Every structure is written in C-alpha cells, then in structure tokens.
N, CA, C, O and CB atoms as a CASP TS submission, in Angstrom:
PFRMAT TS
TARGET T0000
AUTHOR 0000-0000-0000
METHOD Language model
MODEL 1
PARENT N/A
ATOM      1  N   MET     1     -19.856 -34.804  64.923  1.00  0.00           N
ATOM      2  CA  MET     1     -18.734 -34.901  64.014  1.00  0.00           C
ATOM      3  C   MET     1     -18.476 -33.538  63.401  1.00  0.00           C
ATOM      4  O   MET     1     -19.387 -32.936  62.833  1.00  0.00           O
ATOM      5  CB  MET     1     -18.993 -35.956  62.924  1.00  0.00           C
ATOM      6  N   LYS     2     -17.281 -33.051  63.503  1.00  0.00           N
ATOM      7  CA  LYS     2     -16.968 -31.724  62.987  1.00  0.00           C
ATOM      8  C   LYS     2     -16.648 -31.798  61.506  1.00  0.00           C
ATOM      9  O   LYS     2     -15.913 -32.672  61.045  1.00  0.00           O
ATOM     10  CB  LYS     2     -15.795 -31.104  63.755  1.00  0.00           C
ATOM     11  N   HIS     3     -17.223 -30.856  60.777  1.00  0.00           N
ATOM     12  CA  HIS     3     -16.954 -30.717  59.359  1.00  0.00           C
ATOM     13  C   HIS     3     -16.370 -29.336  59.134  1.00  0.00           C
ATOM     14  O   HIS     3     -16.633 -28.406  59.896  1.00  0.00           O
ATOM     15  CB  HIS     3     -18.240 -30.938  58.506  1.00  0.00           C
ATOM     16  N   LYS     4     -15.576 -29.210  58.083  1.00  0.00           N
ATOM     17  CA  LYS     4     -14.980 -27.925  57.763  1.00  0.00           C
ATOM     18  C   LYS     4     -16.047 -26.995  57.202  1.00  0.00           C
ATOM     19  O   LYS     4     -16.834 -27.381  56.338  1.00  0.00           O
ATOM     20  CB  LYS     4     -13.817 -28.092  56.763  1.00  0.00           C
ATOM     21  N   LEU     5     -16.062 -25.787  57.695  1.00  0.00           N
ATOM     22  CA  LEU     5     -17.029 -24.783  57.279  1.00  0.00           C
ATOM     23  C   LEU     5     -16.634 -24.229  55.912  1.00  0.00           C
ATOM     24  O   LEU     5     -15.486 -23.820  55.738  1.00  0.00           O
ATOM     25  CB  LEU     5     -17.125 -23.645  58.324  1.00  0.00           C
ATOM     26  N   PRO     6     -17.549 -24.203  54.929  1.00  0.00           N
ATOM     27  CA  PRO     6     -17.220 -23.615  53.630  1.00  0.00           C
ATOM     28  C   PRO     6     -16.836 -22.148  53.762  1.00  0.00           C
ATOM     29  O   PRO     6     -17.277 -21.472  54.692  1.00  0.00           O
ATOM     30  CB  PRO     6     -18.397 -23.758  52.671  1.00  0.00           C
ATOM     31  N   ASN     7     -16.025 -21.656  52.848  1.00  0.00           N
ATOM     32  CA  ASN     7     -15.501 -20.288  52.920  1.00  0.00           C
ATOM     33  C   ASN     7     -16.568 -19.220  52.697  1.00  0.00           C
ATOM     34  O   ASN     7     -16.413 -18.094  53.168  1.00  0.00           O
ATOM     35  CB  ASN     7     -14.403 -20.111  51.904  1.00  0.00           C
ATOM     36  N   ASP     8     -17.637 -19.548  51.995  1.00  0.00           N
ATOM     37  CA  ASP     8     -18.610 -18.523  51.617  1.00  0.00           C
ATOM     38  C   ASP     8     -19.703 -18.282  52.657  1.00  0.00           C
ATOM     39  O   ASP     8     -20.606 -17.485  52.404  1.00  0.00           O
ATOM     40  CB  ASP     8     -19.247 -18.901  50.325  1.00  0.00           C
ATOM     41  N   ILE     9     -19.653 -18.939  53.818  1.00  0.00           N
ATOM     42  CA  ILE     9     -20.681 -18.716  54.833  1.00  0.00           C
ATOM     43  C   ILE     9     -20.056 -18.371  56.173  1.00  0.00           C
ATOM     44  O   ILE     9     -18.871 -18.611  56.403  1.00  0.00           O
ATOM     45  CB  ILE     9     -21.572 -19.949  54.973  1.00  0.00           C
ATOM     46  N   GLN    10     -20.875 -17.799  57.057  1.00  0.00           N
ATOM     47  CA  GLN    10     -20.429 -17.430  58.393  1.00  0.00           C
ATOM     48  C   GLN    10     -21.092 -18.363  59.410  1.00  0.00           C
ATOM     49  O   GLN    10     -22.126 -18.969  59.131  1.00  0.00           O
ATOM     50  CB  GLN    10     -20.763 -15.935  58.703  1.00  0.00           C
ATOM     51  N   LYS    11     -20.488 -18.467  60.575  1.00  0.00           N
ATOM     52  CA  LYS    11     -21.061 -19.290  61.637  1.00  0.00           C
ATOM     53  C   LYS    11     -22.384 -18.693  62.093  1.00  0.00           C
ATOM     54  O   LYS    11     -22.497 -17.482  62.282  1.00  0.00           O
ATOM     55  CB  LYS    11     -20.084 -19.413  62.826  1.00  0.00           C
ATOM     56  N   SER    12     -23.374 -19.544  62.267  1.00  0.00           N
ATOM     57  CA  SER    12     -24.657 -19.109  62.820  1.00  0.00           C
ATOM     58  C   SER    12     -25.353 -20.311  63.442  1.00  0.00           C
ATOM     59  O   SER    12     -25.068 -21.454  63.084  1.00  0.00           O
ATOM     60  CB  SER    12     -25.555 -18.452  61.722  1.00  0.00           C
ATOM     61  N   CYS    13     -26.247 -20.056  64.357  1.00  0.00           N
ATOM     62  CA  CYS    13     -26.966 -21.136  65.035  1.00  0.00           C
ATOM     63  C   CYS    13     -27.822 -21.946  64.064  1.00  0.00           C
ATOM     64  O   CYS    13     -28.110 -23.112  64.337  1.00  0.00           O
ATOM     65  CB  CYS    13     -27.842 -20.568  66.144  1.00  0.00           C
ATOM     66  N   ALA    14     -28.225 -21.374  62.966  1.00  0.00           N
ATOM     67  CA  ALA    14     -29.038 -22.098  61.996  1.00  0.00           C
ATOM     68  C   ALA    14     -28.265 -23.248  61.366  1.00  0.00           C
ATOM     69  O   ALA    14     -28.875 -24.204  60.888  1.00  0.00           O
ATOM     70  CB  ALA    14     -29.532 -21.153  60.916  1.00  0.00           C
ATOM     71  N   LEU    15     -26.933 -23.177  61.355  1.00  0.00           N
ATOM     72  CA  LEU    15     -26.110 -24.215  60.741  1.00  0.00           C
ATOM     73  C   LEU    15     -25.432 -25.124  61.749  1.00  0.00           C
ATOM     74  O   LEU    15     -24.596 -25.943  61.368  1.00  0.00           O
ATOM     75  CB  LEU    15     -25.073 -23.587  59.874  1.00  0.00           C
ATOM     76  N   CYS    16     -25.767 -25.002  63.018  1.00  0.00           N
ATOM     77  CA  CYS    16     -25.133 -25.786  64.071  1.00  0.00           C
ATOM     78  C   CYS    16     -25.820 -27.144  64.213  1.00  0.00           C
ATOM     79  O   CYS    16     -27.028 -27.254  64.007  1.00  0.00           O
ATOM     80  CB  CYS    16     -25.169 -25.022  65.408  1.00  0.00           C
ATOM     81  N   GLU    17     -25.053 -28.173  64.563  1.00  0.00           N
ATOM     82  CA  GLU    17     -25.644 -29.499  64.724  1.00  0.00           C
ATOM     83  C   GLU    17     -26.491 -29.614  65.988  1.00  0.00           C
ATOM     84  O   GLU    17     -27.276 -30.555  66.110  1.00  0.00           O
ATOM     85  CB  GLU    17     -24.556 -30.544  64.747  1.00  0.00           C
ATOM     86  N   TYR    18     -26.354 -28.695  66.917  1.00  0.00           N
ATOM     87  CA  TYR    18     -27.142 -28.717  68.148  1.00  0.00           C
ATOM     88  C   TYR    18     -28.437 -27.929  68.020  1.00  0.00           C
ATOM     89  O   TYR    18     -29.257 -27.953  68.938  1.00  0.00           O
ATOM     90  CB  TYR    18     -26.325 -28.167  69.294  1.00  0.00           C
ATOM     91  N   ALA    19     -28.642 -27.243  66.925  1.00  0.00           N
ATOM     92  CA  ALA    19     -29.838 -26.431  66.730  1.00  0.00           C
ATOM     93  C   ALA    19     -30.951 -27.258  66.107  1.00  0.00           C
ATOM     94  O   ALA    19     -30.708 -28.080  65.223  1.00  0.00           O
ATOM     95  CB  ALA    19     -29.527 -25.215  65.855  1.00  0.00           C
ATOM     96  N   ARG    20     -32.161 -27.036  66.570  1.00  0.00           N
ATOM     97  CA  ARG    20     -33.345 -27.684  66.025  1.00  0.00           C
ATOM     98  C   ARG    20     -34.352 -26.599  65.672  1.00  0.00           C
ATOM     99  O   ARG    20     -34.638 -25.720  66.484  1.00  0.00           O
ATOM    100  CB  ARG    20     -33.952 -28.715  67.035  1.00  0.00           C
ATOM    101  N   LYS    21     -34.885 -26.664  64.466  1.00  0.00           N
ATOM    102  CA  LYS    21     -35.844 -25.656  64.027  1.00  0.00           C
ATOM    103  C   LYS    21     -37.259 -26.163  64.244  1.00  0.00           C
ATOM    104  O   LYS    21     -37.596 -27.284  63.863  1.00  0.00           O
ATOM    105  CB  LYS    21     -35.622 -25.292  62.546  1.00  0.00           C
ATOM    106  N   VAL    22     -38.086 -25.321  64.864  1.00  0.00           N
ATOM    107  CA  VAL    22     -39.497 -25.639  65.073  1.00  0.00           C
ATOM    108  C   VAL    22     -40.227 -25.177  63.817  1.00  0.00           C
ATOM    109  O   VAL    22     -40.266 -23.984  63.513  1.00  0.00           O
ATOM    110  CB  VAL    22     -40.081 -24.948  66.387  1.00  0.00           C
ATOM    111  N   GLU    23     -40.802 -26.128  63.094  1.00  0.00           N
ATOM    112  CA  GLU    23     -41.423 -25.808  61.804  1.00  0.00           C
ATOM    113  C   GLU    23     -42.644 -24.911  61.939  1.00  0.00           C
ATOM    114  O   GLU    23     -42.874 -24.060  61.080  1.00  0.00           O
ATOM    115  CB  GLU    23     -41.814 -27.079  61.095  1.00  0.00           C
ATOM    116  N   ILE    24     -43.421 -25.076  62.979  1.00  0.00           N
ATOM    117  CA  ILE    24     -44.663 -24.314  63.130  1.00  0.00           C
ATOM    118  C   ILE    24     -44.382 -22.826  63.350  1.00  0.00           C
ATOM    119  O   ILE    24     -44.983 -21.970  62.700  1.00  0.00           O
ATOM    120  CB  ILE    24     -45.488 -24.871  64.300  1.00  0.00           C
ATOM    121  N   SER    25     -43.463 -22.527  64.273  1.00  0.00           N
ATOM    122  CA  SER    25     -43.209 -21.125  64.612  1.00  0.00           C
ATOM    123  C   SER    25     -41.961 -20.559  63.943  1.00  0.00           C
ATOM    124  O   SER    25     -41.802 -19.339  63.886  1.00  0.00           O
ATOM    125  CB  SER    25     -43.080 -20.980  66.101  1.00  0.00           C
ATOM    126  N   GLY    26     -41.077 -21.406  63.440  1.00  0.00           N
ATOM    127  CA  GLY    26     -39.853 -20.929  62.801  1.00  0.00           C
ATOM    128  C   GLY    26     -38.741 -20.603  63.786  1.00  0.00           C
ATOM    129  O   GLY    26     -37.702 -20.077  63.386  1.00  0.00           O
ATOM    130  N   GLU    27     -38.938 -20.904  65.062  1.00  0.00           N
ATOM    131  CA  GLU    27     -37.924 -20.626  66.076  1.00  0.00           C
ATOM    132  C   GLU    27     -36.812 -21.671  66.018  1.00  0.00           C
ATOM    133  O   GLU    27     -37.012 -22.784  65.531  1.00  0.00           O
ATOM    134  CB  GLU    27     -38.557 -20.595  67.481  1.00  0.00           C
ATOM    135  N   ILE    28     -35.639 -21.292  66.523  1.00  0.00           N
ATOM    136  CA  ILE    28     -34.513 -22.218  66.596  1.00  0.00           C
ATOM    137  C   ILE    28     -34.210 -22.474  68.057  1.00  0.00           C
ATOM    138  O   ILE    28     -34.048 -21.541  68.844  1.00  0.00           O
ATOM    139  CB  ILE    28     -33.261 -21.660  65.852  1.00  0.00           C
ATOM    140  N   LEU    29     -34.135 -23.758  68.415  1.00  0.00           N
ATOM    141  CA  LEU    29     -33.862 -24.166  69.788  1.00  0.00           C
ATOM    142  C   LEU    29     -32.482 -24.791  69.863  1.00  0.00           C
ATOM    143  O   LEU    29     -32.102 -25.584  69.001  1.00  0.00           O
ATOM    144  CB  LEU    29     -34.937 -25.151  70.299  1.00  0.00           C
ATOM    145  N   CYS    30     -31.728 -24.429  70.903  1.00  0.00           N
ATOM    146  CA  CYS    30     -30.392 -24.980  71.124  1.00  0.00           C
ATOM    147  C   CYS    30     -30.507 -26.128  72.121  1.00  0.00           C
ATOM    148  O   CYS    30     -31.049 -25.956  73.213  1.00  0.00           O
ATOM    149  CB  CYS    30     -29.397 -23.881  71.641  1.00  0.00           C
ATOM    150  N   THR    31     -29.998 -27.296  71.744  1.00  0.00           N
ATOM    151  CA  THR    31     -30.065 -28.473  72.603  1.00  0.00           C
ATOM    152  C   THR    31     -28.705 -28.821  73.198  1.00  0.00           C
ATOM    153  O   THR    31     -28.528 -29.931  73.699  1.00  0.00           O
ATOM    154  CB  THR    31     -30.604 -29.658  71.822  1.00  0.00           C
ATOM    155  N   ARG    32     -27.766 -27.929  73.158  1.00  0.00           N
ATOM    156  CA  ARG    32     -26.405 -28.192  73.646  1.00  0.00           C
ATOM    157  C   ARG    32     -26.364 -28.384  75.157  1.00  0.00           C
ATOM    158  O   ARG    32     -25.696 -29.301  75.635  1.00  0.00           O
ATOM    159  CB  ARG    32     -25.477 -27.052  73.252  1.00  0.00           C
ATOM    160  N   SER    33     -27.036 -27.571  75.896  1.00  0.00           N
ATOM    161  CA  SER    33     -27.010 -27.664  77.354  1.00  0.00           C
ATOM    162  C   SER    33     -28.168 -28.540  77.847  1.00  0.00           C
ATOM    163  O   SER    33     -28.956 -29.045  77.048  1.00  0.00           O
ATOM    164  CB  SER    33     -27.087 -26.253  77.992  1.00  0.00           C
ATOM    165  N   LYS    34     -28.259 -28.711  79.145  1.00  0.00           N
ATOM    166  CA  LYS    34     -29.346 -29.496  79.717  1.00  0.00           C
ATOM    167  C   LYS    34     -30.692 -28.832  79.495  1.00  0.00           C
ATOM    168  O   LYS    34     -31.705 -29.504  79.307  1.00  0.00           O
ATOM    169  CB  LYS    34     -29.116 -29.713  81.200  1.00  0.00           C
ATOM    170  N   ASN    35     -30.694 -27.515  79.519  1.00  0.00           N
ATOM    171  CA  ASN    35     -31.918 -26.748  79.309  1.00  0.00           C
ATOM    172  C   ASN    35     -32.004 -26.345  77.845  1.00  0.00           C
ATOM    173  O   ASN    35     -31.071 -25.751  77.305  1.00  0.00           O
ATOM    174  CB  ASN    35     -31.963 -25.496  80.231  1.00  0.00           C
ATOM    175  N   ILE    36     -33.105 -26.662  77.212  1.00  0.00           N
ATOM    176  CA  ILE    36     -33.311 -26.243  75.825  1.00  0.00           C
ATOM    177  C   ILE    36     -33.698 -24.778  75.849  1.00  0.00           C
ATOM    178  O   ILE    36     -34.594 -24.373  76.590  1.00  0.00           O
ATOM    179  CB  ILE    36     -34.409 -27.113  75.106  1.00  0.00           C
ATOM    180  N   LYS    37     -33.010 -23.977  75.024  1.00  0.00           N
ATOM    181  CA  LYS    37     -33.311 -22.546  75.015  1.00  0.00           C
ATOM    182  C   LYS    37     -33.485 -22.040  73.594  1.00  0.00           C
ATOM    183  O   LYS    37     -32.944 -22.603  72.642  1.00  0.00           O
ATOM    184  CB  LYS    37     -32.206 -21.757  75.723  1.00  0.00           C
ATOM    185  N   LYS    38     -34.246 -20.972  73.475  1.00  0.00           N
ATOM    186  CA  LYS    38     -34.508 -20.327  72.200  1.00  0.00           C
ATOM    187  C   LYS    38     -33.339 -19.414  71.860  1.00  0.00           C
ATOM    188  O   LYS    38     -32.884 -18.647  72.709  1.00  0.00           O
ATOM    189  CB  LYS    38     -35.839 -19.533  72.238  1.00  0.00           C
ATOM    190  N   VAL    39     -32.846 -19.490  70.621  1.00  0.00           N
ATOM    191  CA  VAL    39     -31.737 -18.643  70.175  1.00  0.00           C
ATOM    192  C   VAL    39     -32.123 -17.965  68.869  1.00  0.00           C
ATOM    193  O   VAL    39     -33.037 -18.401  68.168  1.00  0.00           O
ATOM    194  CB  VAL    39     -30.429 -19.473  69.998  1.00  0.00           C
ATOM    195  N   SER    40     -31.413 -16.898  68.560  1.00  0.00           N
ATOM    196  CA  SER    40     -31.668 -16.222  67.292  1.00  0.00           C
ATOM    197  C   SER    40     -30.904 -16.944  66.185  1.00  0.00           C
ATOM    198  O   SER    40     -29.904 -17.617  66.439  1.00  0.00           O
ATOM    199  CB  SER    40     -31.257 -14.719  67.364  1.00  0.00           C
ATOM    200  N   GLU    41     -31.384 -16.795  64.975  1.00  0.00           N
ATOM    201  CA  GLU    41     -30.820 -17.524  63.840  1.00  0.00           C
ATOM    202  C   GLU    41     -29.403 -17.102  63.503  1.00  0.00           C
ATOM    203  O   GLU    41     -28.603 -17.928  63.064  1.00  0.00           O
ATOM    204  CB  GLU    41     -31.689 -17.341  62.637  1.00  0.00           C
ATOM    205  N   ASP    42     -29.076 -15.835  63.699  1.00  0.00           N
ATOM    206  CA  ASP    42     -27.761 -15.333  63.299  1.00  0.00           C
ATOM    207  C   ASP    42     -26.729 -15.340  64.420  1.00  0.00           C
ATOM    208  O   ASP    42     -25.572 -14.996  64.178  1.00  0.00           O
ATOM    209  CB  ASP    42     -27.899 -13.944  62.772  1.00  0.00           C
ATOM    210  N   SER    43     -27.107 -15.718  65.635  1.00  0.00           N
ATOM    211  CA  SER    43     -26.136 -15.753  66.730  1.00  0.00           C
ATOM    212  C   SER    43     -25.294 -17.021  66.650  1.00  0.00           C
ATOM    213  O   SER    43     -25.625 -17.954  65.919  1.00  0.00           O
ATOM    214  CB  SER    43     -26.850 -15.670  68.094  1.00  0.00           C
ATOM    215  N   CYS    44     -24.209 -17.043  67.405  1.00  0.00           N
ATOM    216  CA  CYS    44     -23.334 -18.203  67.410  1.00  0.00           C
ATOM    217  C   CYS    44     -22.570 -18.239  68.727  1.00  0.00           C
ATOM    218  O   CYS    44     -22.090 -17.209  69.201  1.00  0.00           O
ATOM    219  CB  CYS    44     -22.360 -18.173  66.203  1.00  0.00           C
ATOM    220  N   CYS    45     -22.457 -19.441  69.322  1.00  0.00           N
ATOM    221  CA  CYS    45     -21.712 -19.575  70.569  1.00  0.00           C
ATOM    222  C   CYS    45     -20.372 -20.265  70.291  1.00  0.00           C
ATOM    223  O   CYS    45     -20.085 -20.636  69.153  1.00  0.00           O
ATOM    224  CB  CYS    45     -22.537 -20.374  71.621  1.00  0.00           C
ATOM    225  N   ARG    46     -19.572 -20.430  71.315  1.00  0.00           N
ATOM    226  CA  ARG    46     -18.254 -21.027  71.111  1.00  0.00           C
ATOM    227  C   ARG    46     -18.314 -22.542  70.972  1.00  0.00           C
ATOM    228  O   ARG    46     -17.304 -23.157  70.629  1.00  0.00           O
ATOM    229  CB  ARG    46     -17.341 -20.661  72.255  1.00  0.00           C
ATOM    230  N   LYS    47     -19.456 -23.163  71.225  1.00  0.00           N
ATOM    231  CA  LYS    47     -19.639 -24.595  71.057  1.00  0.00           C
ATOM    232  C   LYS    47     -20.175 -24.949  69.667  1.00  0.00           C
ATOM    233  O   LYS    47     -20.668 -26.057  69.457  1.00  0.00           O
ATOM    234  CB  LYS    47     -20.578 -25.122  72.122  1.00  0.00           C
ATOM    235  N   PHE    48     -20.081 -24.029  68.736  1.00  0.00           N
ATOM    236  CA  PHE    48     -20.593 -24.229  67.378  1.00  0.00           C
ATOM    237  C   PHE    48     -19.920 -25.431  66.715  1.00  0.00           C
ATOM    238  O   PHE    48     -18.698 -25.575  66.752  1.00  0.00           O
ATOM    239  CB  PHE    48     -20.373 -22.963  66.528  1.00  0.00           C
ATOM    240  N   SER    49     -20.729 -26.279  66.116  1.00  0.00           N
ATOM    241  CA  SER    49     -20.251 -27.416  65.348  1.00  0.00           C
ATOM    242  C   SER    49     -21.070 -27.472  64.066  1.00  0.00           C
ATOM    243  O   SER    49     -22.289 -27.638  64.110  1.00  0.00           O
ATOM    244  CB  SER    49     -20.362 -28.756  66.162  1.00  0.00           C
ATOM    245  N   PHE    50     -20.410 -27.335  62.937  1.00  0.00           N
ATOM    246  CA  PHE    50     -21.080 -27.223  61.642  1.00  0.00           C
ATOM    247  C   PHE    50     -21.802 -28.522  61.290  1.00  0.00           C
ATOM    248  O   PHE    50     -21.217 -29.604  61.340  1.00  0.00           O
ATOM    249  CB  PHE    50     -20.067 -26.866  60.542  1.00  0.00           C
ATOM    250  N   ASP    51     -23.076 -28.400  60.934  1.00  0.00           N
ATOM    251  CA  ASP    51     -23.881 -29.533  60.488  1.00  0.00           C
ATOM    252  C   ASP    51     -24.000 -29.458  58.976  1.00  0.00           C
ATOM    253  O   ASP    51     -24.688 -28.588  58.442  1.00  0.00           O
ATOM    254  CB  ASP    51     -25.291 -29.538  61.166  1.00  0.00           C
ATOM    255  N   ILE    52     -23.332 -30.369  58.293  1.00  0.00           N
ATOM    256  CA  ILE    52     -23.282 -30.315  56.834  1.00  0.00           C
ATOM    257  C   ILE    52     -24.648 -30.581  56.198  1.00  0.00           C
ATOM    258  O   ILE    52     -24.890 -30.148  55.072  1.00  0.00           O
ATOM    259  CB  ILE    52     -22.269 -31.321  56.316  1.00  0.00           C
ATOM    260  N   LEU    53     -25.533 -31.277  56.890  1.00  0.00           N
ATOM    261  CA  LEU    53     -26.849 -31.579  56.338  1.00  0.00           C
ATOM    262  C   LEU    53     -27.808 -30.394  56.391  1.00  0.00           C
ATOM    263  O   LEU    53     -28.789 -30.371  55.647  1.00  0.00           O
ATOM    264  CB  LEU    53     -27.450 -32.739  57.074  1.00  0.00           C
ATOM    265  N   SER    54     -27.550 -29.421  57.242  1.00  0.00           N
ATOM    266  CA  SER    54     -28.427 -28.254  57.311  1.00  0.00           C
ATOM    267  C   SER    54     -28.002 -27.148  56.347  1.00  0.00           C
ATOM    268  O   SER    54     -28.731 -26.174  56.158  1.00  0.00           O
ATOM    269  CB  SER    54     -28.454 -27.713  58.726  1.00  0.00           C
ATOM    270  N   TYR    55     -26.840 -27.293  55.744  1.00  0.00           N
ATOM    271  CA  TYR    55     -26.326 -26.285  54.798  1.00  0.00           C
ATOM    272  C   TYR    55     -26.961 -26.500  53.432  1.00  0.00           C
ATOM    273  O   TYR    55     -26.854 -27.587  52.864  1.00  0.00           O
ATOM    274  CB  TYR    55     -24.771 -26.356  54.690  1.00  0.00           C
ATOM    275  N   ARG    56     -27.606 -25.499  52.912  1.00  0.00           N
ATOM    276  CA  ARG    56     -28.226 -25.548  51.596  1.00  0.00           C
ATOM    277  C   ARG    56     -27.580 -24.479  50.717  1.00  0.00           C
ATOM    278  O   ARG    56     -27.963 -23.312  50.792  1.00  0.00           O
ATOM    279  CB  ARG    56     -29.771 -25.340  51.692  1.00  0.00           C
ATOM    280  N   PRO    57     -26.599 -24.859  49.880  1.00  0.00           N
ATOM    281  CA  PRO    57     -25.951 -23.862  49.022  1.00  0.00           C
ATOM    282  C   PRO    57     -26.891 -23.398  47.910  1.00  0.00           C
ATOM    283  O   PRO    57     -27.835 -24.098  47.544  1.00  0.00           O
ATOM    284  CB  PRO    57     -24.660 -24.436  48.413  1.00  0.00           C
ATOM    285  N   ASN    58     -26.621 -22.227  47.391  1.00  0.00           N
ATOM    286  CA  ASN    58     -27.410 -21.710  46.280  1.00  0.00           C
ATOM    287  C   ASN    58     -27.096 -22.529  45.030  1.00  0.00           C
ATOM    288  O   ASN    58     -25.927 -22.768  44.728  1.00  0.00           O
ATOM    289  CB  ASN    58     -27.121 -20.195  46.042  1.00  0.00           C
ATOM    290  N   PRO    59     -28.115 -22.956  44.310  1.00  0.00           N
ATOM    291  CA  PRO    59     -27.847 -23.749  43.104  1.00  0.00           C
ATOM    292  C   PRO    59     -27.215 -22.887  42.016  1.00  0.00           C
ATOM    293  O   PRO    59     -27.546 -21.711  41.865  1.00  0.00           O
ATOM    294  CB  PRO    59     -29.145 -24.390  42.580  1.00  0.00           C
ATOM    295  N   THR    60     -26.319 -23.480  41.280  1.00  0.00           N
ATOM    296  CA  THR    60     -25.686 -22.748  40.184  1.00  0.00           C
ATOM    297  C   THR    60     -26.623 -22.737  38.988  1.00  0.00           C
ATOM    298  O   THR    60     -27.327 -23.713  38.730  1.00  0.00           O
ATOM    299  CB  THR    60     -24.319 -23.378  39.804  1.00  0.00           C
ATOM    300  N   LYS    61     -26.627 -21.655  38.279  1.00  0.00           N
ATOM    301  CA  LYS    61     -27.490 -21.533  37.121  1.00  0.00           C
ATOM    302  C   LYS    61     -26.749 -22.057  35.894  1.00  0.00           C
ATOM    303  O   LYS    61     -25.591 -21.717  35.647  1.00  0.00           O
ATOM    304  CB  LYS    61     -27.940 -20.064  36.916  1.00  0.00           C
ATOM    305  N   LEU    62     -27.435 -22.874  35.152  1.00  0.00           N
ATOM    306  CA  LEU    62     -26.865 -23.411  33.919  1.00  0.00           C
ATOM    307  C   LEU    62     -27.083 -22.411  32.787  1.00  0.00           C
ATOM    308  O   LEU    62     -28.124 -21.757  32.719  1.00  0.00           O
ATOM    309  CB  LEU    62     -27.495 -24.789  33.567  1.00  0.00           C
ATOM    310  N   PRO    63     -26.102 -22.297  31.907  1.00  0.00           N
ATOM    311  CA  PRO    63     -26.284 -21.378  30.775  1.00  0.00           C
ATOM    312  C   PRO    63     -27.355 -21.908  29.829  1.00  0.00           C
ATOM    313  O   PRO    63     -27.516 -23.117  29.663  1.00  0.00           O
ATOM    314  CB  PRO    63     -24.952 -21.175  30.014  1.00  0.00           C
ATOM    315  N   LYS    64     -28.072 -20.996  29.222  1.00  0.00           N
ATOM    316  CA  LYS    64     -29.113 -21.380  28.277  1.00  0.00           C
ATOM    317  C   LYS    64     -28.499 -21.488  26.884  1.00  0.00           C
ATOM    318  O   LYS    64     -27.815 -20.580  26.412  1.00  0.00           O
ATOM    319  CB  LYS    64     -30.289 -20.358  28.289  1.00  0.00           C
ATOM    320  N   PHE    65     -28.758 -22.601  26.255  1.00  0.00           N
ATOM    321  CA  PHE    65     -28.268 -22.826  24.906  1.00  0.00           C
ATOM    322  C   PHE    65     -29.434 -22.750  23.940  1.00  0.00           C
ATOM    323  O   PHE    65     -30.550 -23.182  24.231  1.00  0.00           O
ATOM    324  CB  PHE    65     -27.545 -24.186  24.792  1.00  0.00           C
ATOM    325  N   LYS    66     -29.139 -22.196  22.801  1.00  0.00           N
ATOM    326  CA  LYS    66     -30.156 -22.067  21.776  1.00  0.00           C
ATOM    327  C   LYS    66     -29.794 -23.010  20.634  1.00  0.00           C
ATOM    328  O   LYS    66     -28.731 -22.876  20.029  1.00  0.00           O
ATOM    329  CB  LYS    66     -30.280 -20.592  21.280  1.00  0.00           C
ATOM    330  N   ILE    67     -30.665 -23.951  20.342  1.00  0.00           N
ATOM    331  CA  ILE    67     -30.436 -24.899  19.257  1.00  0.00           C
ATOM    332  C   ILE    67     -31.361 -24.515  18.109  1.00  0.00           C
ATOM    333  O   ILE    67     -32.585 -24.508  18.243  1.00  0.00           O
ATOM    334  CB  ILE    67     -30.683 -26.384  19.723  1.00  0.00           C
ATOM    335  N   GLU    68     -30.745 -24.200  16.988  1.00  0.00           N
ATOM    336  CA  GLU    68     -31.537 -23.768  15.842  1.00  0.00           C
ATOM    337  C   GLU    68     -31.822 -24.908  14.875  1.00  0.00           C
ATOM    338  O   GLU    68     -32.835 -24.898  14.175  1.00  0.00           O
ATOM    339  CB  GLU    68     -30.828 -22.651  15.115  1.00  0.00           C
ATOM    340  N   SER    69     -30.924 -25.896  14.838  1.00  0.00           N
ATOM    341  CA  SER    69     -31.157 -27.027  13.953  1.00  0.00           C
ATOM    342  C   SER    69     -30.530 -28.286  14.554  1.00  0.00           C
ATOM    343  O   SER    69     -29.760 -28.216  15.512  1.00  0.00           O
ATOM    344  CB  SER    69     -30.583 -26.746  12.539  1.00  0.00           C
ATOM    345  N   VAL    70     -30.867 -29.416  13.985  1.00  0.00           N
ATOM    346  CA  VAL    70     -30.327 -30.691  14.455  1.00  0.00           C
ATOM    347  C   VAL    70     -28.831 -30.794  14.150  1.00  0.00           C
ATOM    348  O   VAL    70     -28.101 -31.476  14.870  1.00  0.00           O
ATOM    349  CB  VAL    70     -31.085 -31.865  13.808  1.00  0.00           C
ATOM    350  N   ASP    71     -28.383 -30.145  13.123  1.00  0.00           N
ATOM    351  CA  ASP    71     -26.967 -30.187  12.748  1.00  0.00           C
ATOM    352  C   ASP    71     -26.080 -29.534  13.805  1.00  0.00           C
ATOM    353  O   ASP    71     -24.902 -29.874  13.908  1.00  0.00           O
ATOM    354  CB  ASP    71     -26.759 -29.498  11.402  1.00  0.00           C
ATOM    355  N   ASP    72     -26.621 -28.604  14.592  1.00  0.00           N
ATOM    356  CA  ASP    72     -25.858 -27.985  15.666  1.00  0.00           C
ATOM    357  C   ASP    72     -25.513 -28.991  16.771  1.00  0.00           C
ATOM    358  O   ASP    72     -24.470 -28.879  17.415  1.00  0.00           O
ATOM    359  CB  ASP    72     -26.640 -26.814  16.252  1.00  0.00           C
ATOM    360  N   ILE    73     -26.386 -29.963  16.981  1.00  0.00           N
ATOM    361  CA  ILE    73     -26.161 -30.969  18.013  1.00  0.00           C
ATOM    362  C   ILE    73     -25.158 -31.999  17.542  1.00  0.00           C
ATOM    363  O   ILE    73     -24.280 -32.400  18.307  1.00  0.00           O
ATOM    364  CB  ILE    73     -27.471 -31.648  18.400  1.00  0.00           C
ATOM    365  N   LEU    74     -25.269 -32.427  16.320  1.00  0.00           N
ATOM    366  CA  LEU    74     -24.387 -33.470  15.781  1.00  0.00           C
ATOM    367  C   LEU    74     -23.155 -32.828  15.251  1.00  0.00           C
ATOM    368  O   LEU    74     -22.268 -33.517  14.747  1.00  0.00           O
ATOM    369  CB  LEU    74     -25.076 -34.294  14.684  1.00  0.00           C
TER
END
C-alpha cells in the first residue's frame, strides 16, 4: 500500500516496505525480487514504496514550565 512520503525525509531503502533489517548484523535486505539481496541503507531503487511503520520521526520537545506557587496553576 503506497503512502505519501513526508516532506522532511528523502527516499531510502531503510524506509521501503520491501526492506528487512537484520537485527544481529544491522544489514538491510531487499525482498522485492526473487533473490534476496543486501542493499545499503541510503540507496533507493525505482520500486520504492514508503512503509509508514518504519518511519520514526524525531519527537518534539515540550517547553519547560516553571511553577513557583499553586496560585500560578489556578
């Protein structure tokens, strides 16, 4: 299923739905063709299909508030 790619990222095999990451070695394997092959993380082919579940955006930082007394809250 194709999803729209967010504007802040570039296409890469690490975000493709056909890519599988080997946890032990950290390698990325492409399962698109009949033969499974090793690919680099930053490469991308023309069969790229964005996998929304593999995308991990940077968390936004919440501002720190300083409360000096209870009256500030109420």
